[in-house]
C-alpha positions as CSV (number, residue, x, y, z in Angstrom):
1,X,56.0,203.3,41.4
2,X,53.8,206.4,41.0
3,X,51.2,206.1,43.7
4,X,48.2,208.4,44.2
5,X,46.7,208.4,47.7
6,X,43.2,209.8,47.6
7,X,42.7,211.3,51.1
8,X,46.5,211.5,51.5
9,X,46.5,214.1,54.2
10,X,44.0,212.3,56.6
11,X,44.9,210.1,59.5
12,X,45.5,206.8,57.5
13,X,46.5,208.7,54.3
14,X,49.4,210.7,55.9
15,X,50.9,207.7,57.6
16,X,50.6,205.7,54.3
17,X,52.2,208.5,52.3
18,X,55.2,208.5,54.7
19,X,55.4,204.7,54.5
20,X,55.3,204.7,50.7
21,X,57.8,207.5,50.3
22,X,60.3,205.8,52.7
23,X,60.0,202.7,50.5
24,X,61.1,204.8,47.5
25,X,57.9,205.4,45.7
26,X,56.8,208.7,44.0
27,X,53.7,209.6,46.1
28,X,51.0,212.2,45.4
29,X,48.6,213.0,48.3
30,X,45.2,214.2,47.0
31,X,42.8,215.9,49.4
32,X,40.4,218.8,49.7
33,X,43.0,220.7,51.8
34,X,46.5,219.5,50.9
35,X,48.2,222.0,53.1
36,X,46.7,220.4,56.3
37,X,47.9,217.0,57.2
38,X,47.1,214.7,60.2
39,X,50.8,214.1,60.6
40,X,53.7,215.9,58.8
41,X,54.3,214.6,55.3
42,X,57.8,214.2,53.8
43,X,58.9,217.0,51.5
44,X,59.2,214.4,48.6
45,X,55.4,213.9,48.7
46,X,53.6,215.9,46.1
47,X,50.2,217.5,47.2
48,X,47.2,218.1,44.9
49,X,43.9,219.7,45.8
50,X,40.7,217.9,44.9
51,X,37.3,216.8,46.1
52,X,36.6,213.1,45.8
53,X,32.8,213.8,45.4
54,X,33.6,216.2,42.3
55,X,34.9,214.1,39.5
56,X,36.4,217.0,37.5
57,X,38.4,218.2,40.5
58,X,40.3,214.8,40.9
59,X,40.4,213.2,37.4
60,X,43.7,214.9,36.3
61,X,45.7,213.6,39.3
62,X,45.2,210.0,38.0
63,X,47.3,210.6,34.9
64,X,50.6,208.7,35.0
65,X,49.8,206.8,38.2
66,X,50.7,203.1,38.6
67,X,48.5,202.6,41.6
68,X,45.7,204.5,43.5
69,X,44.7,204.1,47.1
70,X,41.3,205.4,48.1
71,X,41.1,206.3,51.7
72,X,38.6,209.1,51.8
73,X,36.0,208.5,54.5
74,X,33.7,210.2,57.1
75,X,34.1,209.1,60.6
76,X,31.7,206.4,61.8
77,X,32.3,207.7,65.3
78,X,30.4,211.0,65.0
79,X,27.2,212.1,63.3
80,X,28.3,213.7,60.0
81,X,27.5,217.4,59.4
82,X,24.7,217.3,56.8
83,X,23.2,214.0,58.0
84,X,23.8,210.3,57.5
85,X,23.3,210.5,53.8
86,X,26.7,212.2,53.5
87,X,28.2,208.7,54.0
88,X,26.7,207.8,50.5
89,X,28.1,211.0,49.0
90,X,31.7,210.4,50.2
91,X,32.0,206.6,50.4
92,X,29.9,205.5,47.4
93,X,30.0,208.6,45.2
94,X,33.7,209.2,45.9
95,X,34.6,205.6,45.1
96,X,32.7,205.8,41.9
97,X,34.6,208.9,40.8
98,X,38.0,207.4,41.8
99,X,37.2,204.1,40.0
100,X,36.0,206.0,36.9
101,X,39.2,208.1,36.8
102,X,41.5,205.1,37.4
103,X,39.9,203.3,34.4
104,X,40.1,206.4,32.2
105,X,43.8,206.7,32.9
106,X,44.8,203.1,32.8
107,X,45.8,202.7,36.4
108,X,47.2,199.3,37.0
109,X,46.4,198.7,40.7
110,X,43.5,200.1,42.9
111,X,43.4,199.6,46.7
112,X,40.3,200.5,48.7
113,X,40.0,201.1,52.4
114,X,36.6,199.8,53.5
115,X,35.5,198.9,56.9
116,X,35.0,195.7,58.9
117,X,31.5,194.4,58.3
118,X,30.8,196.4,55.2
119,X,27.6,195.3,53.9
120,X,24.9,197.0,51.7
121,X,22.2,195.6,54.0
122,X,23.8,196.7,57.3
123,X,22.1,198.6,60.1
124,X,24.2,201.8,59.9
125,X,24.6,204.2,57.0
126,X,28.3,204.1,57.4
127,X,28.5,200.4,57.0
128,X,25.9,200.3,54.2
129,X,27.7,202.9,52.2
130,X,31.0,201.0,52.6
131,X,29.4,197.9,51.4
132,X,27.9,199.7,48.3
133,X,31.4,201.2,47.6
134,X,33.0,197.7,47.9
135,X,30.6,196.4,45.3
136,X,31.6,199.2,42.8
137,X,35.2,198.2,43.2
138,X,34.6,194.5,42.8
139,X,32.7,195.2,39.6
140,X,35.2,197.7,38.3
141,X,37.4,195.4,36.1
142,X,40.4,196.9,37.8
143,X,43.2,194.9,39.6
144,X,41.7,195.7,43.0
145,X,42.4,195.0,46.7
146,X,40.0,195.8,49.5
147,X,41.0,196.3,53.2
148,X,38.3,196.0,55.9
149,X,40.1,197.0,59.1
150,X,38.7,197.3,62.6
151,X,39.3,200.5,64.5
152,X,42.6,202.1,64.0
153,X,44.7,203.9,66.6
154,X,47.9,205.9,66.5
155,X,49.3,209.5,66.1
156,X,46.4,211.7,64.8
157,X,43.6,209.2,65.4
158,X,40.1,209.8,66.6
159,X,39.4,206.5,68.3
160,X,41.1,207.1,71.6
161,X,39.8,210.7,71.9
162,X,36.2,209.5,71.0
163,X,36.5,206.8,73.7
164,X,37.4,209.4,76.3
165,X,34.5,211.6,75.2
166,X,32.0,208.8,75.2
167,X,33.3,207.3,78.4
168,X,34.5,210.0,80.8
169,X,36.7,209.1,83.8
170,X,35.6,208.6,87.4
171,X,31.9,208.1,86.9
172,X,31.5,206.3,83.5
173,X,28.0,205.4,82.3
174,X,28.2,203.1,79.3
175,X,25.5,201.6,77.1
176,X,25.3,197.8,78.0
177,X,28.2,198.3,80.4
178,X,30.7,198.9,77.6
179,X,30.7,195.3,76.5
180,X,30.9,196.1,72.8
181,X,34.1,194.6,71.4
182,X,36.8,196.0,69.1
183,X,40.0,194.8,67.7
184,X,42.2,197.9,67.5
185,X,45.0,197.9,65.0
186,X,48.0,200.3,65.2
187,X,48.4,202.6,62.2
188,X,52.1,201.8,61.9
189,X,51.3,198.1,61.4
190,X,48.5,198.7,59.0
191,X,50.3,200.9,56.6
192,X,52.9,198.3,56.1
193,X,50.2,195.9,54.9
194,X,48.7,198.6,52.6
195,X,52.2,199.2,51.2
196,X,52.7,195.6,50.4
197,X,49.3,195.4,48.7
198,X,50.3,198.4,46.6
199,X,53.6,196.8,45.6
200,X,52.0,193.3,45.0
201,X,54.4,191.7,47.4
202,X,54.3,189.3,50.3
203,X,57.2,188.4,52.6
204,X,59.1,185.3,51.3
205,X,59.0,182.6,54.0
206,X,62.2,180.6,54.7
207,X,60.5,177.4,53.5
208,X,59.5,179.0,50.3
209,X,62.9,180.3,49.6
210,X,64.5,176.9,50.1
211,X,61.9,175.2,47.8
212,X,62.7,177.7,45.1
213,X,66.4,177.1,45.4
214,X,65.9,173.4,45.3
215,X,63.7,173.5,42.3
216,X,66.2,175.8,40.5
217,X,69.0,173.3,41.4
218,X,67.1,170.3,40.1
219,X,66.3,172.1,36.9
220,X,69.9,172.9,36.3
221,X,71.1,169.3,37.0
222,X,68.4,167.7,34.9
223,X,69.1,170.1,32.0
224,X,72.8,169.3,32.1
225,X,72.1,165.5,32.0
226,X,69.8,165.8,29.1
227,X,72.4,167.8,27.1
228,X,75.1,165.1,27.8
229,X,72.9,162.1,27.0
230,X,70.2,162.9,24.3
231,X,69.3,159.2,24.1
232,X,68.1,159.1,27.7
233,X,64.5,160.1,27.1
234,X,63.6,159.9,30.8
235,X,66.2,162.4,31.7
236,X,65.0,164.7,28.9
237,X,61.4,164.5,30.1
238,X,62.5,165.3,33.6
239,X,64.4,168.3,32.3
240,X,61.4,169.5,30.3
241,X,59.2,169.1,33.5
242,X,61.7,171.0,35.5
243,X,61.8,173.8,32.9
244,X,58.0,174.0,32.9
245,X,58.0,174.1,36.7
246,X,60.6,176.9,36.7
247,X,58.4,178.8,34.2
248,X,55.3,178.3,36.4
249,X,57.3,179.4,39.4
250,X,58.4,182.6,37.6
251,X,54.8,183.4,36.5
252,X,53.6,182.8,40.1
253,X,56.3,185.1,41.4
254,X,55.3,187.8,39.0
255,X,51.7,187.6,39.7
256,X,50.2,190.0,42.2
257,X,48.9,187.9,45.1
258,X,46.6,190.6,46.4
259,X,44.5,191.2,43.2
260,X,40.9,190.4,43.9
261,X,41.4,189.8,47.6
262,X,39.3,191.3,50.5
263,X,41.4,191.4,53.7
264,X,39.8,191.7,57.2
265,X,42.5,193.2,59.4
266,X,42.4,193.5,63.2
267,X,44.9,194.0,66.0
268,X,46.5,191.5,68.3
269,X,43.7,191.5,70.9
270,X,40.0,192.0,71.4
271,X,39.0,194.8,73.8
272,X,35.7,195.9,75.1
273,X,34.7,199.5,75.1
274,X,35.1,199.6,78.8
275,X,38.6,198.1,78.7
276,X,39.6,200.7,76.0
277,X,38.3,203.5,78.2
278,X,40.2,202.2,81.2
279,X,43.5,202.1,79.1
280,X,42.9,205.5,77.6
281,X,42.3,207.2,81.0
282,X,45.1,205.3,82.7
283,X,47.4,206.9,80.4
284,X,46.5,210.2,82.2
285,X,46.3,208.6,85.6
286,X,42.5,208.7,85.9
287,X,40.3,205.9,87.1
288,X,37.2,204.5,85.2
289,X,34.2,203.3,87.2
290,X,31.8,201.8,84.7
291,X,28.0,202.0,85.3
292,X,25.8,200.1,83.0
293,X,23.1,201.8,81.1
294,X,20.5,199.4,79.6
295,X,20.8,199.3,75.8
296,X,17.2,200.4,75.1
297,X,17.4,203.4,77.4
298,X,20.8,204.3,75.8
299,X,19.1,204.0,72.4
300,X,16.4,206.4,73.2
301,X,18.8,208.9,74.7
302,X,21.1,208.8,71.7
303,X,18.2,209.0,69.2
304,X,16.8,212.0,70.9
305,X,20.3,213.5,71.0
306,X,20.5,212.9,67.3
307,X,17.6,215.4,66.7
308,X,19.6,218.2,68.4
309,X,21.4,220.3,65.8
310,X,25.2,219.9,66.1
311,X,25.0,216.9,68.4
312,X,28.0,214.6,67.9
313,X,26.1,211.4,68.4
314,X,22.9,209.9,67.1
315,X,21.0,206.7,66.2
316,X,23.7,205.3,64.1
317,X,26.2,205.5,66.9
318,X,23.9,203.6,69.2
319,X,23.3,201.0,66.5
320,X,27.0,200.6,66.0
321,X,27.4,199.7,69.6
322,X,25.1,196.6,69.2
323,X,27.5,194.7,67.1
324,X,31.2,193.7,67.7
325,X,33.9,195.2,65.5
326,X,36.1,192.1,65.4
327,X,37.5,190.0,62.5
328,X,36.1,186.5,61.6
329,X,39.6,185.5,60.3
330,X,42.3,188.0,60.8
331,X,44.3,188.3,57.5
332,X,47.5,189.7,59.0
333,X,49.3,186.5,58.3
334,X,49.1,187.2,54.5
335,X,51.5,190.0,55.1
336,X,53.9,188.0,57.4
337,X,52.5,189.3,60.7
338,X,51.6,187.2,63.7
339,X,49.5,188.7,66.6
340,X,52.6,188.9,68.8
341,X,54.4,191.1,66.2
342,X,51.7,193.8,66.4
343,X,51.5,196.8,68.7
344,X,48.8,196.6,71.4
345,X,46.8,199.6,72.5
346,X,48.4,199.4,76.0
347,X,51.9,199.4,74.5
348,X,51.1,202.5,72.4
349,X,49.6,204.4,75.3
350,X,52.5,203.3,77.6
351,X,50.3,201.8,80.3
352,X,50.2,198.5,82.1
353,X,47.7,196.2,80.4
354,X,46.3,195.4,84.0
355,X,44.8,198.9,83.8
356,X,42.1,197.5,81.6
357,X,40.9,195.3,84.4
358,X,38.0,196.5,86.5
359,X,39.3,198.1,89.8
360,X,42.9,198.2,88.6
361,X,42.9,201.7,87.1
């Protein structure tokens, strides 16, 4: 397949480009600065310059593509340069441009990376703009799939570094004691799911394979019997039913199971902000002693900080800590994964999971 990854040199994009290329697809990475990638890209990946917020700069890259993956996003972890309205420029405006270009060039498959909890009526600009963008995709008329992952960690990520910045070691004051919950997913696991959605495939289970073989065998036997004894109407009807079942099975196999689906994706465990901080600093041999800051006081501080030019945090970061970032129903099973198959944050960091427990760092 020819696959265009919009935002292909970013954290998720670069890992996805590598995954798709290794699967034998012809991949094009589109980004504002294609020479700079979060992780090295394979030589086989083409690079094209374009700004998702400027339609004319990206439209040509959609020509001849079989699938498009839209990944361009501003970080929810930091206050954007230019203010929170930038989320609408990039997430909503960029999505509108990508959908328009995909329709213009007859792209068959469109995959969108959204965010867990995306909702046009949410409390933060990041989540609201993601919800608006999802609505554009749903109403596009394209064969679309939307991913709504929790926080993502791995080589080139922001999550672990952000946590260490927000929650320093030794003396660690955290809003609400760091009880906000996350369900971190490793990038290596996530991009496999993205790739399957692009390809329109799901892992074939052993039970499904046996059922298919049995149906094929029954159809062949019934067909032979009907040919030998045309007077046996019952056998002929059974053969016809078997043939129709085989056709239905073939149609079902050809259909893309991911079209029109919204997938909530999370990792194998739920961790609080305090637990993530303990794991992150344990990787460097540093202890974390959490001291709780009342949420109202933390809110006042972050809102005041948001008025300082260049400050990395603001009101939206405070509001985001007031709701948990966990799945209602983790959809990893669609892609053949069980929780025990996924990489935990502790495994990725190479630390003992006990380091997340208070007093064990």
